[in-house]
C-alpha positions as CSV (number, residue, x, y, z in Angstrom):
1,M,183.2,97.4,110.8
2,R,185.8,95.2,111.8
3,W,184.5,92.0,110.1
4,L,185.0,93.8,106.6
5,R,189.1,94.2,107.4
6,G,188.3,90.8,108.3
7,A,187.0,89.8,105.5
8,L,189.4,91.4,103.2
9,I,192.1,89.1,104.7
10,A,190.0,86.0,104.1
11,D,188.0,87.4,100.4
12,P,189.1,90.3,98.7
13,A,185.7,90.0,96.3
14,I,183.5,91.1,99.5
15,I,185.8,94.0,100.3
16,L,186.3,95.0,96.7
17,S,182.1,94.6,96.0
18,T,181.8,96.8,99.3
19,I,183.8,99.6,97.7
20,G,182.0,99.1,94.5
21,F,178.4,99.3,95.9
22,S,179.2,102.3,97.7
23,C,180.8,104.0,95.1
24,V,177.6,103.2,93.1
25,S,175.5,104.6,96.1
26,V,177.4,107.8,96.3
27,L,177.3,108.8,93.2
28,L,173.3,108.5,92.8
29,S,172.8,110.1,95.5
30,F,173.3,113.4,93.9
31,F,170.3,112.5,91.7
32,D,168.3,111.4,95.0
33,S,167.9,113.8,98.1
34,T,165.4,111.2,99.6
35,G,168.0,109.0,100.7
36,R,166.0,105.9,98.5
37,I,168.4,105.0,95.8
38,P,171.3,104.6,98.0
39,A,168.9,102.4,100.5
40,T,167.9,100.5,97.6
41,V,171.7,100.0,96.5
42,A,172.5,99.0,99.8
43,G,170.2,95.9,99.8
44,L,171.5,94.7,96.7
45,W,175.2,94.9,98.6
46,A,173.6,92.5,101.2
47,K,172.2,90.2,98.7
48,F,175.4,89.8,97.1
49,L,177.6,89.8,100.2
50,L,175.1,86.7,101.5
51,F,175.2,85.0,97.8
52,A,179.2,85.2,97.7
53,S,179.9,84.0,101.1
54,G,177.0,80.9,100.7
55,V,174.7,82.5,103.4
56,Q,170.8,81.1,103.0
57,V,168.5,83.0,105.1
58,N,165.0,81.5,105.8
59,V,163.0,84.5,106.2
60,E,159.9,83.8,109.1
61,G,156.6,86.1,109.7
62,L,157.1,88.6,106.5
63,Q,153.4,89.1,106.2
64,N,153.3,91.1,109.5
65,I,154.9,94.0,107.7
66,D,153.8,96.2,105.0
67,P,156.5,97.1,102.8
68,N,155.4,100.8,102.7
69,G,155.1,100.6,106.2
70,S,157.7,103.1,108.8
71,Y,159.0,101.1,111.6
72,I,161.4,100.3,114.5
73,F,163.0,97.0,113.8
74,M,164.9,95.9,117.3
75,A,166.3,92.6,116.8
76,N,169.2,90.6,119.5
77,H,172.9,91.2,117.9
78,T,175.5,88.0,118.0
79,S,177.1,88.8,114.6
80,Y,178.5,91.9,112.3
81,I,176.6,89.5,109.6
82,D,173.0,90.6,111.1
83,T,172.7,93.7,109.6
84,P,173.6,92.4,105.8
85,V,170.9,89.6,107.2
86,V,167.9,92.5,107.7
87,L,168.8,94.6,104.6
88,A,169.0,91.7,102.4
89,N,165.2,90.6,103.3
90,I,163.2,93.3,104.5
91,S,162.3,95.3,101.7
92,V,161.5,98.7,103.8
93,Q,163.7,101.9,103.6
94,F,166.1,101.5,106.0
95,R,168.0,104.0,108.0
96,F,170.4,103.8,111.0
97,L,172.0,104.6,114.0
98,A,175.4,104.2,113.6
99,K,178.6,104.9,115.4
100,R,180.2,108.4,114.7
101,G,183.9,106.2,113.8
102,L,181.9,104.6,110.7
103,F,181.3,108.0,108.8
104,Q,185.0,108.5,109.3
105,I,185.7,104.9,107.0
106,P,187.1,105.7,103.4
107,F,183.7,105.4,100.8
108,L,181.2,103.4,103.5
109,G,181.5,106.9,105.5
110,T,180.3,108.6,102.8
111,H,177.4,106.4,102.0
112,L,176.4,106.6,105.2
113,S,175.9,110.5,105.0
114,R,175.0,111.1,101.3
115,A,172.2,108.2,102.3
116,G,170.6,109.8,105.5
117,H,172.3,107.6,107.9
118,I,172.5,109.1,111.9
119,P,175.9,109.5,113.4
120,V,175.9,108.3,117.0
121,P,178.1,110.0,119.6
122,R,178.3,108.0,122.5
123,E,181.1,109.4,124.0
124,D,178.8,112.2,125.2
125,P,175.3,111.3,126.4
126,R,173.3,114.7,125.7
127,A,174.4,114.7,121.9
128,A,173.2,111.0,122.0
129,V,170.0,112.3,123.5
130,K,169.6,115.0,120.8
131,T,170.3,112.5,118.2
132,L,167.6,110.0,119.6
133,Q,165.0,113.3,119.2
134,L,166.5,113.7,115.3
135,A,166.0,109.9,114.5
136,A,162.6,109.6,115.6
137,E,161.9,113.2,114.0
138,T,163.5,111.9,110.6
139,V,160.8,108.3,111.5
140,Q,158.2,110.7,111.7
141,Q,158.4,113.4,108.8
142,K,159.9,110.7,106.0
143,K,158.3,107.8,107.0
144,I,161.6,105.9,106.9
145,S,162.3,102.6,109.0
146,L,165.0,102.3,111.6
147,L,166.9,99.1,112.5
148,I,168.0,99.1,116.0
149,F,170.5,96.6,118.1
150,P,169.1,97.7,121.5
151,E,171.7,95.3,123.4
152,G,174.4,98.4,122.0
153,G,176.5,95.9,120.9
154,R,177.1,92.5,120.1
155,T,176.8,89.7,122.4
156,S,180.2,87.3,122.9
157,D,178.6,84.6,124.2
158,G,175.8,84.4,122.3
159,L,173.3,84.8,125.9
160,L,171.0,87.8,125.5
161,A,172.0,91.0,127.1
162,P,170.0,93.7,129.1
163,F,168.6,96.2,126.7
164,K,169.1,99.7,126.3
165,E,165.9,102.1,126.3
166,G,166.7,104.2,122.9
167,G,165.2,102.4,120.9
168,A,161.6,102.6,122.4
169,Y,162.0,106.1,122.9
170,I,162.5,106.8,119.5
171,A,159.6,104.6,118.5
172,I,157.3,105.8,121.1
173,R,158.3,109.9,120.5
174,A,157.7,109.1,116.5
175,G,154.5,107.0,117.0
176,A,155.9,104.1,114.8
177,P,155.4,100.8,115.6
178,V,158.1,98.3,117.1
179,V,159.0,95.3,115.2
180,P,160.7,92.5,117.6
181,L,163.2,90.5,114.8
182,V,164.7,87.4,116.1
183,L,168.6,86.3,114.6
184,I,169.5,82.7,114.4
185,G,172.5,81.6,113.6
186,G,174.6,84.6,112.9
187,R,177.2,83.7,115.2
188,H,178.0,80.9,113.5
189,V,178.4,82.1,110.2
190,L,180.9,84.8,111.4
191,P,181.7,84.2,114.9
192,Y,182.6,87.1,117.5
193,G,186.0,88.6,117.3
194,G,186.3,86.4,113.6
195,G,186.4,88.0,109.7
196,I,185.9,85.3,107.7
197,V,182.0,84.8,107.4
198,K,181.5,81.0,106.9
199,S,178.6,79.5,104.6
200,G,176.0,78.5,106.2
201,K,172.2,79.0,107.4
202,I,170.7,81.6,109.2
203,T,166.5,82.2,110.6
204,M,165.2,85.5,111.1
205,R,161.8,85.4,112.4
206,I,159.7,88.4,112.2
207,L,157.4,89.0,115.0
208,P,153.7,91.0,115.1
209,P,154.5,95.3,115.3
210,I,153.7,96.0,118.6
211,E,151.7,99.5,118.8
212,T,153.4,102.6,120.5
213,V,150.6,105.5,119.5
214,G,149.3,106.6,122.7
215,M,152.0,105.6,125.0
216,S,153.7,108.3,126.6
217,L,157.5,108.3,127.0
218,K,157.7,107.1,130.8
219,E,156.6,103.9,129.5
220,R,159.5,103.2,127.6
221,G,161.2,101.0,129.7
222,T,157.8,98.7,129.9
223,L,158.1,98.7,126.2
224,T,162.0,97.8,126.5
225,E,161.2,94.4,128.3
226,K,158.1,93.9,126.7
227,V,160.5,93.3,123.5
228,R,163.2,92.1,125.2
229,N,160.7,89.1,126.7
230,L,159.6,88.3,123.3
231,L,163.1,87.5,122.0
232,L,164.4,85.8,125.1
233,S,161.0,83.5,124.9
234,E,161.8,83.1,121.2
235,L,165.8,82.3,121.0
236,R,164.7,79.5,123.9
237,Q,162.0,77.8,122.3
């Protein structure tokens, strides 16, 4: 969440709105055990942030997904603005795998916990595997979607880094389709290491879902590479 701290210096309205939306989300969560209301509030927060920052998003391929469907969205990651872009423009019930440290940030951490997002203990490999299993069970039982950045973090040079297999593991175990997401322009709006959100245009391209029913966990590497190759082909155009 370093970009939020940077935004505080550049634009107090952004950080104050984040605190405000987080408080509303936490309060409403006491009347909703499903996490749907906090997810809706998060979408409204994302739309406000993009509007206040002058960021325009062009969405392509929205017809490829069902708003009531359950998916594992796998996207390239060049900027902290990527998450708000997806939240604001895809109307499904999102949950996230987030670094455990984010759950310790005031307001934000409470929102993440109450909304049902899943903390990832990166420093403990065994616990991380259990987290993937929990995420798959959550997707399967609650029919929600997950947004995953399989590179494991933002790329500093804009090039697509190797993918980790966690997203494919979750998708196969949950029997949920994988939806490749191509994000273009984020690093110009909010560069790597930058703290100021600039006005600009971002393109989000939603590719057709890849079905995972019938796949075995041994195929997670093949699935991971397939998704990466699809994104790489789109980014090269």
